[in-house]
N, C-alpha and C positions, 0 to 999 in steps of 0.2 A: 537433683533426682530424677527429675524427667527425662536428662540423657539415658541415664541408667537404664529407665522401662522401656525408653524407644530402641535402643539398641538390642534389649533383649527380646523385644517384640518383632523388629526387623530378622534376627536372627532365627525365632522360631517360624515368623513366616516365609525367609528365604527356604527354609526345610520343605514346607508345606508345598511350596511353590516346584521345587523338586520333585517331591514326591506325587504329588497330582496332576502333572502336566505328561505323566508317561503314557497317561488313557482316557479317552474323551468323556467315560463316564467318572474318575475320579476328578477331573476337571469342572464336570458341571458340579459334583456334588460341594466339592472346597469351595466354587465360586460362591453358591447357595447359602453356604454354610457361613462364609463370610460377612454376605450380606445381612443376614438374619440374625448374624451375631452384631452389626453394628445397626440394625434397628434394635435390638434387645438395650443395647448401650444407650441409643437415642434417647428410648420410652423411658430409662430408669432414670435419665439425668433431665428428663423435664421435657426434652427438646422434641422438634417434631422427626417424626420417622421418615429418613429418607430412604426411599429403595431402590433399586436399581435404575428403576422406569422413571422416578421423578427427579433423577438426577439434570439440572441444567445445563446446556450445551452452549461453551461461549464458545462462539469462530471469531478467530480473526482478520479482518477485513482490511483493505485501503482507505486511508484517514479519507476525510470531504476536502475537496479543493476548497482554497480560500479563496477570496475577491479580493483582488489587490485594490489599494487605494490609487486616487485620481483618475482623470478624465481617459477614456479609452482610446485605445490606438485609433489613427484614421490612417486608411488605406492612402500610400500616393500613388495620384496617377500623373503618368509621364506623359509630356507633351509630344504628338506625333511628329513626326520627323518631315524635314523639309528637303525636296530634292536643290541641290547645289545650283544643277544648271538653268530650270526652269523656273522654282522657287514656289511649287506648287507642293500640296501635302500627299500624302498617301503611298508615296514611291520615294526611291531614292536614284541617283545616279544611272546604276546600273540598269535599272526597271525603267528608264524614262520615255515615254512614248513618245514625246516629239522628238527625241535623238534617236530612238530606232531600237531603244537596249543596248547603246553601248556596254563596253566592256565586256562582253558575250564570247566565250573561247572556243573556237573551233579547231576541230584537229583534222590536217592533213592528210591525202591518201599515203605519205610517207610515215605518219606517227607523228609530227611536228605541231605544238602546237602554236597557235597565232590567233592575234586579235582580227576580228572581225572590221572592217573598216566600212564608214559609213559616211555616210556625206556631211554630218555632225563632225566627226572627227578630223577630216582631211584640214579643216580650216582650222582647228585647235592643235595641230600638227606644227603648225609654223611657229 
């Protein structure tokens, strides 16, 4: 029975919407009439009259972050690299100060790339 009533009200409301949306004054009058009718029905039923300004607005928001179980992750610290030629930390073979920075590539006037030869390179070349 309530489905038939709901359908009849929906049909009447749709025709009201079609008529009242054509002008601003008709729209305001229809909206005020709907609010007044809702308030009257709520008061007759013994409920509190919810007007257009008393309606609560619910806003969907992002959910709160959940803290995970277990111990927190600890950052992994990598050991500093060690030079393979002199054994000191803080640089590598290419930037070794004792070898004079071997492995640096220079370009000739012809545009050919060649390795720079240092005193340390000559002993290892053989």
